[in-house]
Each structure stands twice: as C-alpha cells, then as structure tokens.
C-alpha positions in Angstrom: 119.3 69.1 92.3 116.6 68.7 94.9 113.1 69.0 93.8 111.0 72.0 94.6 108.7 71.6 97.8 105.0 72.8 97.3 104.0 74.3 100.6 100.3 75.6 99.7 97.7 73.9 97.2 94.6 74.5 96.5 92.3 71.8 94.9 89.1 73.1 92.9 88.6 75.8 95.9 85.3 77.5 95.0 83.4 79.7 97.3 80.1 81.2 96.7 77.6 84.1 98.8 74.2 83.5 99.0 72.7 87.4 98.9 69.0 86.3 99.0 67.2 83.8 100.5 63.5 82.5 100.4 61.1 83.0 103.6 61.9 79.0 103.9 65.8 79.9 103.8 66.5 78.6 100.4 69.1 80.4 98.2 67.7 82.5 95.5 70.9 84.5 94.5 74.2 83.4 94.5 77.4 84.9 93.8 79.8 83.0 92.7 82.9 84.8 94.1 85.4 81.9 93.2 85.3 78.7 90.8 87.0 75.7 91.0 90.6 77.6 91.7 93.6 75.5 91.3 97.0 77.1 92.9 100.3 75.6 93.8 102.9 77.8 95.5 106.4 76.1 96.3 108.2 76.7 99.7 110.5 79.9 99.8 108.5 81.3 96.7 105.9 83.9 95.7 102.9 83.7 93.5 101.4 86.6 92.0 97.8 86.8 91.9 96.5 89.3 89.4 93.1 90.5 87.9 90.6 93.2 87.7 88.6 94.5 90.8 86.0 92.0 91.6 87.8 89.1 89.9 87.9 87.1 92.8 91.9 87.6 94.6 90.9 88.7 97.6 88.4 86.2 97.9 90.6 83.7 97.4 93.2 84.9 99.6 91.0 84.8 102.1 89.5 81.4 101.8 93.0 80.1 101.9 93.9 81.7 105.1 90.3 80.6 107.2 88.6 84.1 107.1 85.8 82.4 104.7 85.1 78.8 104.7 84.9 77.4 101.5 81.8 76.0 99.5 83.8 73.4 97.8 87.6 72.2 97.4 90.2 72.1 99.9 93.3 74.0 100.7 96.4 72.1 101.5 99.4 73.7 104.0 102.3 70.5 103.8 99.9 68.1 102.7 97.1 69.2 105.5 93.6 69.9 105.1 93.6 73.9 106.5 89.7 74.0 107.0 89.7 70.5 108.1 92.1 71.9 110.9 90.8 74.9 111.8 87.5 73.2 112.5 89.6 70.6 115.1 92.0 70.9 118.3 94.7 71.7 116.0 93.3 75.2 114.7 96.1 77.1 116.4 98.8 75.5 115.3 97.5 75.5 111.7 96.6 79.3 112.3 100.2 80.7 113.4 101.6 78.8 110.0 99.5 81.1 108.0 99.6 85.2 108.5 98.1 88.0 106.2 99.3 91.6 105.7 96.1 93.8 105.0 95.7 96.0 102.5 94.9 98.9 104.4 97.2 99.8 107.2 95.1 102.5 108.6 91.9 100.2 109.2 94.4 96.7 109.8 95.4 98.3 113.3 93.9 98.9 116.8 94.3 102.4 117.3 93.9 102.1 120.9 96.7 99.9 120.7 100.3 101.1 120.9 102.6 99.4 118.4 104.3 97.0 120.9 101.1 95.7 121.9 99.8 95.1 118.5 103.0 93.0 117.4 102.7 91.2 121.0 99.3 90.3 120.7 99.8 87.3 118.5 102.8 86.2 120.9 100.4 86.2 124.1 97.2 84.3 122.2 100.0 81.6 121.5 101.8 81.6 124.4 105.2 81.9 122.7 107.1 83.9 125.1 107.2 85.2 128.4 106.7 89.1 129.1 110.4 89.5 129.5 111.3 87.4 125.9 108.1 89.0 124.3 109.3 92.5 124.6 113.0 91.8 123.0 111.0 89.7 120.5 109.2 93.3 119.6 112.3 95.1 119.7 113.8 92.7 117.1 111.0 92.6 115.0 110.6 96.4 114.9 114.4 95.9 113.3 113.7 93.7 110.9 111.3 96.1 109.2 113.0 99.2 109.2 111.4 101.0 112.7 113.3 101.7 115.8 112.7 100.1 119.1 111.6 103.2 120.5 108.4 103.0 118.5 107.0 100.3 120.6 105.1 103.1 123.0 103.6 104.9 120.2 100.1 104.8 118.2 99.0 103.9 114.9 98.2 107.8 114.2 101.7 108.6 115.2 103.1 106.7 111.8 102.9 107.2 108.0 101.4 104.8 105.9 104.5 103.4 104.8 105.3 102.8 108.6 101.9 101.6 109.5 102.5 98.5 107.3 105.6 97.7 108.7 103.8 97.5 112.1 101.4 95.2 110.3 104.5 93.0 108.6 106.1 93.0 111.9 102.7 91.8 113.3 102.6 88.9 110.8 106.0 87.7 111.5 105.5 87.3 115.4 104.5 83.9 115.6 107.3 82.7 113.1 104.7 81.8 109.9 105.4 79.7 107.2 103.3 81.5 104.6 101.8 84.8 104.4 99.1 86.2 102.1 99.8 89.4 101.0 96.6 91.0 99.9 97.4 94.1 98.1 99.6 95.2 100.8 101.1 98.2 98.8 98.1 99.7 96.8 97.1 102.1 100.0 100.4 103.4 99.7 102.4 106.4 98.3 104.0 105.3 95.0 107.6 106.2 96.6 106.6 103.8 99.6 105.9 100.9 97.5 108.8 99.9 96.1 110.5 100.1 99.8 107.4 97.5 101.1 108.4 95.1 98.0 112.1 95.3 98.6 111.5 94.6 102.2 109.4 91.6 101.7 111.7 90.6 99.3 114.5 90.4 102.1 112.5 89.0 104.6 111.8 86.3 102.6 115.5 85.7 101.5 116.3 85.9 105.4 113.7 83.6 106.8 112.5 81.3 103.8 108.8 82.7 103.7 106.4 81.8 101.0 104.0 84.4 99.5 100.7 85.0 97.8 101.4 88.4 96.6 98.2 89.9 95.6 98.3 93.2 93.7 96.7 95.5 90.6 100.2 96.7 89.7 101.7 94.3 87.1 105.1 95.6 87.1 105.2 95.3 90.7 103.9 91.7 90.5 106.6 90.7 87.8 109.3 92.3 90.0 108.7 90.0 93.3 106.8 86.9 92.0 108.4 83.4 90.5 105.1 82.9 89.0 102.0 84.7 88.5 98.4 83.9 88.2 95.8 85.7 86.2 92.0 85.3 87.2 88.9 86.6 85.6 85.8 86.4 87.1 86.6 84.2 89.6 88.5 81.7 87.8 92.2 81.4 86.4 92.7 82.3 83.2 96.7 81.9 82.7 99.7 80.7 85.1 103.2 80.6 84.2 106.5 81.8 85.2 106.5 85.4 85.8 109.2 86.7 83.0 107.5 83.9 80.8 103.8 85.0 81.4 104.9 88.8 80.1 107.0 88.1 77.7 104.6 85.5 76.1 101.1 85.9 77.2 98.7 83.6 75.7 94.8 84.4 77.1 93.4 86.9 75.6 92.7 88.7 78.7 96.1 88.2 80.0 97.0 90.2 76.6 95.1 93.1 77.5 96.1 93.4 81.0 99.8 93.7 79.8 99.3 96.0 76.6 97.9 98.2 79.5 101.4 98.5 81.5 103.3 101.8 80.3 106.8 101.5 78.7 109.4 104.0 80.1 110.8 104.9 76.3 108.1 107.4 75.0 109.1 106.4 71.5 108.4 103.0 72.0 105.0 103.6 74.0 103.7 105.8 71.3 104.4 103.0 68.5 102.9 99.9 70.5 99.0 99.1 70.3 96.9 99.0 73.2 94.4 96.0 73.5 91.2 97.9 74.7 88.7 95.4 76.3 84.8 96.7 75.4 82.0 96.4 78.0 81.7 95.8 81.6 82.7 92.6 83.5 79.8 90.4 84.0 78.2 89.9 87.2 78.9 87.1 89.2 75.2 86.8 90.3 74.5 85.5 86.5 77.6 84.9 84.8 78.1 83.9 80.7 77.6 80.5 79.9 80.9 79.0 78.3 84.2 80.9 78.3 83.3 83.8 81.4 85.3 86.0 78.9 84.0 85.5 75.6 81.4 88.7 76.3 84.6 91.1 75.7 86.8 88.9 74.3 87.7 90.1 70.1 88.5 86.5 69.3 85.5 84.9 70.8 83.7 82.2 68.4 80.8 79.7 68.9 82.8 77.1 70.9 83.4 79.8 73.3 79.8 80.0 74.3 79.0 76.5 74.8 82.1 75.0 76.4 83.7 76.3 79.4 87.6 76.2 78.7 89.4 73.6 80.8 93.2 75.1 82.3 95.5 72.7 80.6 99.2 72.9 80.0 100.4 74.3 76.7 104.0 74.1 77.8 105.8 73.2 80.7 104.7 75.2 84.0 102.5 77.5 81.4 98.8 77.0 82.1 96.1 78.4 79.9 92.2 78.5 79.8 91.3 79.2 76.2 89.9 77.5 73.3 92.0 79.3 71.2 95.3 77.6 72.7 96.5 74.1 72.7 
C-alpha cells in the first residue's frame, strides 16, 4: 500500500497586520492574526478548518493562496515554496495550481460579465486554449457543476445563490487546479442548498482528484466532507485529528466546547446532554493573553497556562493537541 502524498504544507505560517504606525513609520499596534500555523494536506483529501469568528481561519487560507504575503513561515505546494514562486517568473504556473471558492457568491462574480465570460476569463489569462476550445470547455464545466450550457449567456443576477456558487466552482475548475481553498462556500446559502453544494464538491474531488481546505462554521458539515480537521483559536491551531476521531474523542477544552454545541437529532439525547458554555469574549489579537490564549475562557486553566505557551504535540497517531492538560 502506497504512502499518502502530501500536496500542501505550511511551516510556522504567521501573518500580522500593522494597524497603527508612528510618524516615522514604526509599528505601534499589530494584529497577530495568525501565529505559527503548521498544517499538512494529503493529495486528494480534504482538511477542515474550524473555529469561532475571528480565529484566523480565512486569514490562513488567503495567506496560503497568496492573497496575503506571510509575515513569517512558508507554504509548500508539492515541495515548492508558494510565496517565493509568486515573486518570480513562474508566478502564473503556481497560481494555476491553486484556486479559491469564495464565501459570498453574490459579490465574488462580476455583475457586468456573463457567466460564460466569467468562466472563460481564467483560461484567457493563462492562454490555455483557443476561443473555440474555450467555448466547449465552458459548456463542459457548466455541465460538471449541474448547470446547463445555455446558462453561459446569462448574467449573475439571473441566478439563485446556489447557482451562483456553482458558477464560482466552475470558474475555480477552469484552469485545472490541484488545490482549491473553499472559504466558507456554503455559509451564505440556504440550508436546503448547502448539502447539494457539498455533495458537488465531493463528486468533483472523486472525479478530478482535487485537494481541498474547507473552512466553515458548520461543524456537522465539516465532519461530513473532511478526512482531517484542524481547530483554530485566536490565530493558532488548538487541535488536529482525523475527522471521526476528533468528533468522538476531542481532547482540547475548546474543541470539547465547540462540539458540545452541535445539536443532536434525537430530542431525548439532546435534552439529557450537557452543553459546555464558554464564558467571556475572544481576547483581542492586538493584545492576546500570556501563555495559553484560551486560558481566559477555560474552566480547567491553572497556573502553568498563564506562564507557558502550549506546544502542538502528538498524543496519539495523527492526533495533535496544544494543551498543558493533555499528554
């Protein structure tokens, strides 16, 4: 049996935003959005990325695909440094390999362009085919995402939210990428449509061998689509594990609290179980707490948590946790 191949890897990925500078340009206030994130994504698999609003999920994703330049660390795609390549003559090649599906299907599509032009544009930029070939390719992509070829002549405002997101998926597929960042692709859609879009992404992954990072708030949906899940809190990874194992045996107190919020379909079980309520608000990334960032809201925190930053360590095969209480 062959070993799984790592397609994407981040090493100590860090992203800070300077929000205030002195008269001489010296930084006075810095948002530490992402701090030392280490992730690996196997080829043909999906890594789910979850956490509360403001935890840095989207910043990690946008830094990975090059929309943000990292403050520190690196991103490797098939062993190639993504940001170093983006700064050189091979930038177009690496951009073809990494695409993104955006959260809002309404604002991510140009309202002045037809659907056909939106899907065709990436192919024109990368000079992938002739005009006749691109026309056939657009029709084929529309069929793959569950739309009709005649939709190519329509404008985005003529479609529903779910259909617009399908157009966004078709646009991402236009350049034959290896990796796609799915940045909360279902959060702006009706609940009845969300499952359809997730099923479509799974079908395309099986057919085309795609690799995803799937960012979402819906923990049940992340469990369904992901083989591994990483839980983020205030810019850092708190826990990473295989999906089913994480949901069955969460070890970090923050992960336990998140998973306790997932509703259960059985009313009797739902009524009998105990929710873990987190007190207080997420600390500001402008001035994060010392030691463990979660300690100000953790019911199990003790003295060491305020003094020492917990290291993400493996406690079981494939299961990593950043907590002084574990391991």
